[in-house]
PyMOL commands that place a pseudoatom at each C-alpha (Angstrom):
pseudoatom trace, name=CA, resn=MET, resi=1, chain=A, elem=C, hetatm=0, pos=[-29.056, 55.932, -6.127]
pseudoatom trace, name=CA, resn=ASN, resi=2, chain=A, elem=C, hetatm=0, pos=[-27.513, 52.401, -7.507]
pseudoatom trace, name=CA, resn=ILE, resi=3, chain=A, elem=C, hetatm=0, pos=[-24.985, 52.560, -9.602]
pseudoatom trace, name=CA, resn=ASP, resi=4, chain=A, elem=C, hetatm=0, pos=[-24.420, 48.901, -9.448]
pseudoatom trace, name=CA, resn=LEU, resi=5, chain=A, elem=C, hetatm=0, pos=[-27.885, 48.391, -11.186]
pseudoatom trace, name=CA, resn=PHE, resi=6, chain=A, elem=C, hetatm=0, pos=[-25.948, 50.298, -13.926]
pseudoatom trace, name=CA, resn=LEU, resi=7, chain=A, elem=C, hetatm=0, pos=[-22.577, 48.735, -13.791]
pseudoatom trace, name=CA, resn=THR, resi=8, chain=A, elem=C, hetatm=0, pos=[-23.934, 44.729, -13.493]
pseudoatom trace, name=CA, resn=ALA, resi=9, chain=A, elem=C, hetatm=0, pos=[-26.481, 45.344, -16.797]
pseudoatom trace, name=CA, resn=LYS, resi=10, chain=A, elem=C, hetatm=0, pos=[-25.658, 43.624, -20.216]
pseudoatom trace, name=CA, resn=PRO, resi=11, chain=A, elem=C, hetatm=0, pos=[-23.495, 45.478, -22.282]
pseudoatom trace, name=CA, resn=ALA, resi=12, chain=A, elem=C, hetatm=0, pos=[-26.523, 46.574, -24.823]
pseudoatom trace, name=CA, resn=ILE, resi=13, chain=A, elem=C, hetatm=0, pos=[-28.068, 48.550, -21.623]
pseudoatom trace, name=CA, resn=ILE, resi=14, chain=A, elem=C, hetatm=0, pos=[-24.592, 50.183, -21.209]
pseudoatom trace, name=CA, resn=ILE, resi=15, chain=A, elem=C, hetatm=0, pos=[-23.762, 51.407, -24.684]
pseudoatom trace, name=CA, resn=HIS, resi=16, chain=A, elem=C, hetatm=0, pos=[-27.546, 52.207, -25.253]
pseudoatom trace, name=CA, resn=THR, resi=17, chain=A, elem=C, hetatm=0, pos=[-27.680, 54.363, -21.862]
pseudoatom trace, name=CA, resn=LEU, resi=18, chain=A, elem=C, hetatm=0, pos=[-23.675, 56.261, -22.369]
pseudoatom trace, name=CA, resn=ALA, resi=19, chain=A, elem=C, hetatm=0, pos=[-24.636, 57.190, -26.365]
pseudoatom trace, name=CA, resn=ALA, resi=20, chain=A, elem=C, hetatm=0, pos=[-28.274, 58.364, -25.153]
pseudoatom trace, name=CA, resn=PHE, resi=21, chain=A, elem=C, hetatm=0, pos=[-26.642, 60.738, -22.443]
pseudoatom trace, name=CA, resn=THR, resi=22, chain=A, elem=C, hetatm=0, pos=[-23.698, 61.583, -24.772]
pseudoatom trace, name=CA, resn=ALA, resi=23, chain=A, elem=C, hetatm=0, pos=[-26.222, 62.114, -27.543]
pseudoatom trace, name=CA, resn=LEU, resi=24, chain=A, elem=C, hetatm=0, pos=[-28.652, 64.479, -25.018]
pseudoatom trace, name=CA, resn=GLY, resi=25, chain=A, elem=C, hetatm=0, pos=[-25.620, 66.436, -23.790]
pseudoatom trace, name=CA, resn=LEU, resi=26, chain=A, elem=C, hetatm=0, pos=[-24.652, 67.202, -27.398]
pseudoatom trace, name=CA, resn=GLY, resi=27, chain=A, elem=C, hetatm=0, pos=[-28.107, 68.197, -28.216]
pseudoatom trace, name=CA, resn=ILE, resi=28, chain=A, elem=C, hetatm=0, pos=[-27.906, 70.439, -25.564]
pseudoatom trace, name=CA, resn=VAL, resi=29, chain=A, elem=C, hetatm=0, pos=[-24.720, 72.014, -26.613]
pseudoatom trace, name=CA, resn=MET, resi=30, chain=A, elem=C, hetatm=0, pos=[-26.455, 72.311, -30.378]
pseudoatom trace, name=CA, resn=TRP, resi=31, chain=A, elem=C, hetatm=0, pos=[-29.098, 74.246, -29.339]
pseudoatom trace, name=CA, resn=VAL, resi=32, chain=A, elem=C, hetatm=0, pos=[-27.264, 76.944, -27.720]
pseudoatom trace, name=CA, resn=ARG, resi=33, chain=A, elem=C, hetatm=0, pos=[-24.881, 77.421, -30.462]
pseudoatom trace, name=CA, resn=LYS, resi=34, chain=A, elem=C, hetatm=0, pos=[-25.114, 79.635, -33.250]
pseudoatom trace, name=CA, resn=LYS, resi=35, chain=A, elem=C, hetatm=0, pos=[-26.184, 77.417, -36.426]
pseudoatom trace, name=CA, resn=GLY, resi=36, chain=A, elem=C, hetatm=0, pos=[-24.178, 77.067, -39.154]
pseudoatom trace, name=CA, resn=THR, resi=37, chain=A, elem=C, hetatm=0, pos=[-20.692, 77.389, -38.256]
pseudoatom trace, name=CA, resn=ALA, resi=38, chain=A, elem=C, hetatm=0, pos=[-17.993, 74.619, -38.730]
pseudoatom trace, name=CA, resn=SER, resi=39, chain=A, elem=C, hetatm=0, pos=[-18.277, 73.564, -34.585]
pseudoatom trace, name=CA, resn=HIS, resi=40, chain=A, elem=C, hetatm=0, pos=[-22.653, 72.780, -35.458]
pseudoatom trace, name=CA, resn=LYS, resi=41, chain=A, elem=C, hetatm=0, pos=[-21.697, 70.975, -38.210]
pseudoatom trace, name=CA, resn=LEU, resi=42, chain=A, elem=C, hetatm=0, pos=[-19.590, 68.839, -36.692]
pseudoatom trace, name=CA, resn=ILE, resi=43, chain=A, elem=C, hetatm=0, pos=[-21.135, 68.351, -33.057]
pseudoatom trace, name=CA, resn=GLY, resi=44, chain=A, elem=C, hetatm=0, pos=[-24.846, 67.738, -35.330]
pseudoatom trace, name=CA, resn=ARG, resi=45, chain=A, elem=C, hetatm=0, pos=[-22.709, 65.086, -37.486]
pseudoatom trace, name=CA, resn=ILE, resi=46, chain=A, elem=C, hetatm=0, pos=[-21.229, 63.364, -33.496]
pseudoatom trace, name=CA, resn=PHE, resi=47, chain=A, elem=C, hetatm=0, pos=[-24.506, 64.058, -32.191]
pseudoatom trace, name=CA, resn=VAL, resi=48, chain=A, elem=C, hetatm=0, pos=[-26.598, 61.723, -35.351]
pseudoatom trace, name=CA, resn=VAL, resi=49, chain=A, elem=C, hetatm=0, pos=[-23.313, 59.117, -35.046]
pseudoatom trace, name=CA, resn=PHE, resi=50, chain=A, elem=C, hetatm=0, pos=[-24.575, 58.301, -31.243]
pseudoatom trace, name=CA, resn=MET, resi=51, chain=A, elem=C, hetatm=0, pos=[-28.164, 58.386, -31.815]
pseudoatom trace, name=CA, resn=ALA, resi=52, chain=A, elem=C, hetatm=0, pos=[-27.842, 55.716, -34.286]
pseudoatom trace, name=CA, resn=VAL, resi=53, chain=A, elem=C, hetatm=0, pos=[-25.701, 54.163, -31.666]
pseudoatom trace, name=CA, resn=THR, resi=54, chain=A, elem=C, hetatm=0, pos=[-28.672, 54.580, -29.264]
pseudoatom trace, name=CA, resn=ALA, resi=55, chain=A, elem=C, hetatm=0, pos=[-31.003, 52.987, -31.720]
pseudoatom trace, name=CA, resn=ILE, resi=56, chain=A, elem=C, hetatm=0, pos=[-29.038, 50.039, -32.591]
pseudoatom trace, name=CA, resn=SER, resi=57, chain=A, elem=C, hetatm=0, pos=[-28.197, 49.028, -29.443]
pseudoatom trace, name=CA, resn=ALA, resi=58, chain=A, elem=C, hetatm=0, pos=[-31.668, 49.427, -28.701]
pseudoatom trace, name=CA, resn=LEU, resi=59, chain=A, elem=C, hetatm=0, pos=[-32.947, 46.549, -30.631]
pseudoatom trace, name=CA, resn=PHE, resi=60, chain=A, elem=C, hetatm=0, pos=[-30.089, 44.326, -28.655]
pseudoatom trace, name=CA, resn=ILE, resi=61, chain=A, elem=C, hetatm=0, pos=[-32.160, 45.205, -24.877]
pseudoatom trace, name=CA, resn=LYS, resi=62, chain=A, elem=C, hetatm=0, pos=[-35.638, 43.443, -24.691]
pseudoatom trace, name=CA, resn=GLY, resi=63, chain=A, elem=C, hetatm=0, pos=[-37.147, 42.015, -21.384]
pseudoatom trace, name=CA, resn=LEU, resi=64, chain=A, elem=C, hetatm=0, pos=[-40.063, 44.792, -21.314]
pseudoatom trace, name=CA, resn=ASN, resi=65, chain=A, elem=C, hetatm=0, pos=[-42.044, 41.661, -23.626]
pseudoatom trace, name=CA, resn=GLY, resi=66, chain=A, elem=C, hetatm=0, pos=[-40.495, 39.251, -23.205]
pseudoatom trace, name=CA, resn=ASP, resi=67, chain=A, elem=C, hetatm=0, pos=[-37.784, 38.090, -24.960]
pseudoatom trace, name=CA, resn=ASN, resi=68, chain=A, elem=C, hetatm=0, pos=[-39.408, 40.058, -27.919]
pseudoatom trace, name=CA, resn=PHE, resi=69, chain=A, elem=C, hetatm=0, pos=[-39.555, 43.597, -28.909]
pseudoatom trace, name=CA, resn=SER, resi=70, chain=A, elem=C, hetatm=0, pos=[-42.005, 45.986, -27.225]
pseudoatom trace, name=CA, resn=TRP, resi=71, chain=A, elem=C, hetatm=0, pos=[-43.330, 49.798, -28.423]
pseudoatom trace, name=CA, resn=ILE, resi=72, chain=A, elem=C, hetatm=0, pos=[-40.589, 51.079, -27.098]
pseudoatom trace, name=CA, resn=HIS, resi=73, chain=A, elem=C, hetatm=0, pos=[-38.846, 49.690, -29.750]
pseudoatom trace, name=CA, resn=LEU, resi=74, chain=A, elem=C, hetatm=0, pos=[-40.930, 51.508, -32.405]
pseudoatom trace, name=CA, resn=PHE, resi=75, chain=A, elem=C, hetatm=0, pos=[-38.198, 54.456, -31.988]
pseudoatom trace, name=CA, resn=VAL, resi=76, chain=A, elem=C, hetatm=0, pos=[-35.924, 52.668, -33.792]
pseudoatom trace, name=CA, resn=PRO, resi=77, chain=A, elem=C, hetatm=0, pos=[-37.728, 53.565, -37.275]
pseudoatom trace, name=CA, resn=VAL, resi=78, chain=A, elem=C, hetatm=0, pos=[-38.654, 56.905, -35.604]
pseudoatom trace, name=CA, resn=THR, resi=79, chain=A, elem=C, hetatm=0, pos=[-35.089, 57.679, -35.317]
pseudoatom trace, name=CA, resn=PHE, resi=80, chain=A, elem=C, hetatm=0, pos=[-33.811, 56.836, -38.719]
pseudoatom trace, name=CA, resn=TYR, resi=81, chain=A, elem=C, hetatm=0, pos=[-36.259, 57.938, -40.296]
pseudoatom trace, name=CA, resn=ALA, resi=82, chain=A, elem=C, hetatm=0, pos=[-35.489, 61.116, -38.383]
pseudoatom trace, name=CA, resn=ILE, resi=83, chain=A, elem=C, hetatm=0, pos=[-31.813, 60.833, -39.425]
pseudoatom trace, name=CA, resn=TRP, resi=84, chain=A, elem=C, hetatm=0, pos=[-32.963, 60.625, -43.319]
pseudoatom trace, name=CA, resn=GLU, resi=85, chain=A, elem=C, hetatm=0, pos=[-34.752, 63.602, -42.656]
pseudoatom trace, name=CA, resn=LEU, resi=86, chain=A, elem=C, hetatm=0, pos=[-32.650, 65.932, -41.382]
pseudoatom trace, name=CA, resn=PHE, resi=87, chain=A, elem=C, hetatm=0, pos=[-30.001, 65.089, -43.808]
pseudoatom trace, name=CA, resn=HIS, resi=88, chain=A, elem=C, hetatm=0, pos=[-32.192, 65.065, -46.981]
pseudoatom trace, name=CA, resn=HIS, resi=89, chain=A, elem=C, hetatm=0, pos=[-33.131, 68.715, -46.192]
pseudoatom trace, name=CA, resn=LEU, resi=90, chain=A, elem=C, hetatm=0, pos=[-30.350, 69.731, -45.268]
pseudoatom trace, name=CA, resn=ARG, resi=91, chain=A, elem=C, hetatm=0, pos=[-29.156, 68.484, -48.657]
pseudoatom trace, name=CA, resn=GLN, resi=92, chain=A, elem=C, hetatm=0, pos=[-31.975, 70.126, -50.425]
pseudoatom trace, name=CA, resn=GLY, resi=93, chain=A, elem=C, hetatm=0, pos=[-30.996, 73.627, -49.068]
pseudoatom trace, name=CA, resn=ASN, resi=94, chain=A, elem=C, hetatm=0, pos=[-34.506, 73.892, -46.214]
pseudoatom trace, name=CA, resn=ILE, resi=95, chain=A, elem=C, hetatm=0, pos=[-32.866, 74.663, -43.180]
pseudoatom trace, name=CA, resn=LYS, resi=96, chain=A, elem=C, hetatm=0, pos=[-36.418, 75.260, -42.130]
pseudoatom trace, name=CA, resn=LYS, resi=97, chain=A, elem=C, hetatm=0, pos=[-37.223, 71.550, -42.969]
pseudoatom trace, name=CA, resn=HIS, resi=98, chain=A, elem=C, hetatm=0, pos=[-34.149, 70.485, -41.527]
pseudoatom trace, name=CA, resn=GLU, resi=99, chain=A, elem=C, hetatm=0, pos=[-34.206, 72.114, -38.417]
pseudoatom trace, name=CA, resn=LYS, resi=100, chain=A, elem=C, hetatm=0, pos=[-37.654, 70.832, -37.653]
pseudoatom trace, name=CA, resn=ALA, resi=101, chain=A, elem=C, hetatm=0, pos=[-36.285, 67.003, -37.873]
pseudoatom trace, name=CA, resn=VAL, resi=102, chain=A, elem=C, hetatm=0, pos=[-33.517, 67.945, -35.924]
pseudoatom trace, name=CA, resn=ARG, resi=103, chain=A, elem=C, hetatm=0, pos=[-35.777, 68.694, -33.021]
pseudoatom trace, name=CA, resn=GLY, resi=104, chain=A, elem=C, hetatm=0, pos=[-38.369, 65.413, -33.724]
pseudoatom trace, name=CA, resn=LEU, resi=105, chain=A, elem=C, hetatm=0, pos=[-34.748, 63.761, -33.424]
pseudoatom trace, name=CA, resn=PHE, resi=106, chain=A, elem=C, hetatm=0, pos=[-34.154, 65.063, -30.168]
pseudoatom trace, name=CA, resn=PHE, resi=107, chain=A, elem=C, hetatm=0, pos=[-37.582, 65.666, -28.826]
pseudoatom trace, name=CA, resn=GLY, resi=108, chain=A, elem=C, hetatm=0, pos=[-39.224, 62.515, -30.444]
pseudoatom trace, name=CA, resn=ALA, resi=109, chain=A, elem=C, hetatm=0, pos=[-36.315, 59.787, -30.466]
pseudoatom trace, name=CA, resn=LEU, resi=110, chain=A, elem=C, hetatm=0, pos=[-34.144, 61.197, -27.622]
pseudoatom trace, name=CA, resn=LEU, resi=111, chain=A, elem=C, hetatm=0, pos=[-36.413, 62.886, -24.894]
pseudoatom trace, name=CA, resn=ILE, resi=112, chain=A, elem=C, hetatm=0, pos=[-39.903, 61.063, -24.379]
pseudoatom trace, name=CA, resn=PRO, resi=113, chain=A, elem=C, hetatm=0, pos=[-37.727, 57.475, -24.776]
pseudoatom trace, name=CA, resn=GLY, resi=114, chain=A, elem=C, hetatm=0, pos=[-35.679, 59.159, -22.075]
pseudoatom trace, name=CA, resn=PHE, resi=115, chain=A, elem=C, hetatm=0, pos=[-38.308, 60.269, -19.438]
pseudoatom trace, name=CA, resn=ILE, resi=116, chain=A, elem=C, hetatm=0, pos=[-40.102, 56.595, -20.455]
pseudoatom trace, name=CA, resn=SER, resi=117, chain=A, elem=C, hetatm=0, pos=[-37.028, 54.745, -19.545]
pseudoatom trace, name=CA, resn=PHE, resi=118, chain=A, elem=C, hetatm=0, pos=[-37.193, 56.498, -16.136]
pseudoatom trace, name=CA, resn=LEU, resi=119, chain=A, elem=C, hetatm=0, pos=[-40.840, 55.022, -15.244]
pseudoatom trace, name=CA, resn=PRO, resi=120, chain=A, elem=C, hetatm=0, pos=[-41.235, 53.510, -11.801]
pseudoatom trace, name=CA, resn=GLY, resi=121, chain=A, elem=C, hetatm=0, pos=[-39.966, 50.045, -12.743]
pseudoatom trace, name=CA, resn=ARG, resi=122, chain=A, elem=C, hetatm=0, pos=[-37.538, 50.687, -15.238]
pseudoatom trace, name=CA, resn=LEU, resi=123, chain=A, elem=C, hetatm=0, pos=[-34.142, 50.448, -14.899]
pseudoatom trace, name=CA, resn=MET, resi=124, chain=A, elem=C, hetatm=0, pos=[-32.998, 53.676, -14.450]
pseudoatom trace, name=CA, resn=TRP, resi=125, chain=A, elem=C, hetatm=0, pos=[-35.684, 54.231, -12.104]
pseudoatom trace, name=CA, resn=HIS, resi=126, chain=A, elem=C, hetatm=0, pos=[-33.921, 51.812, -9.515]
pseudoatom trace, name=CA, resn=VAL, resi=127, chain=A, elem=C, hetatm=0, pos=[-30.398, 53.321, -10.660]
pseudoatom trace, name=CA, resn=VAL, resi=128, chain=A, elem=C, hetatm=0, pos=[-31.715, 56.699, -9.855]
pseudoatom trace, name=CA, resn=PHE, resi=129, chain=A, elem=C, hetatm=0, pos=[-33.656, 56.524, -7.256]
pseudoatom trace, name=CA, resn=GLY, resi=130, chain=A, elem=C, hetatm=0, pos=[-32.425, 53.366, -5.915]
pseudoatom trace, name=CA, resn=ASN, resi=131, chain=A, elem=C, hetatm=0, pos=[-35.484, 50.891, -4.931]
for i in range(1, 131): cmd.bond("trace and resi %d" % i, "trace and resi %d" % (i + 1))
show_as sticks, trace
zoom trace
């Protein structure tokens, strides 16, 4: 493990990574706890804030494609669409669609790009495996 690579990374990378890992922890807590409770609602709101921070900070991370956005930035609009969708369905009282949107946000906008960030050659690969 080479934590120095992370600690000396650009601020956007540090913010992005910390927000993503916080969202991951909150998302896991949401899945295992009872739904519809006051704590579920509070954790859900905080989760959404951290997902938004993760998406916004991603806009300041470049390098995979020179100084341009790369294909992984497609997860930014996916994140914001899923956030809109989960609140929209919640306001309409459609809990099944709300749950589907939350699953999409958690898996499609957090876990999938998270796994991609640990591919060989990426910063998180070097941080964890020390190469």
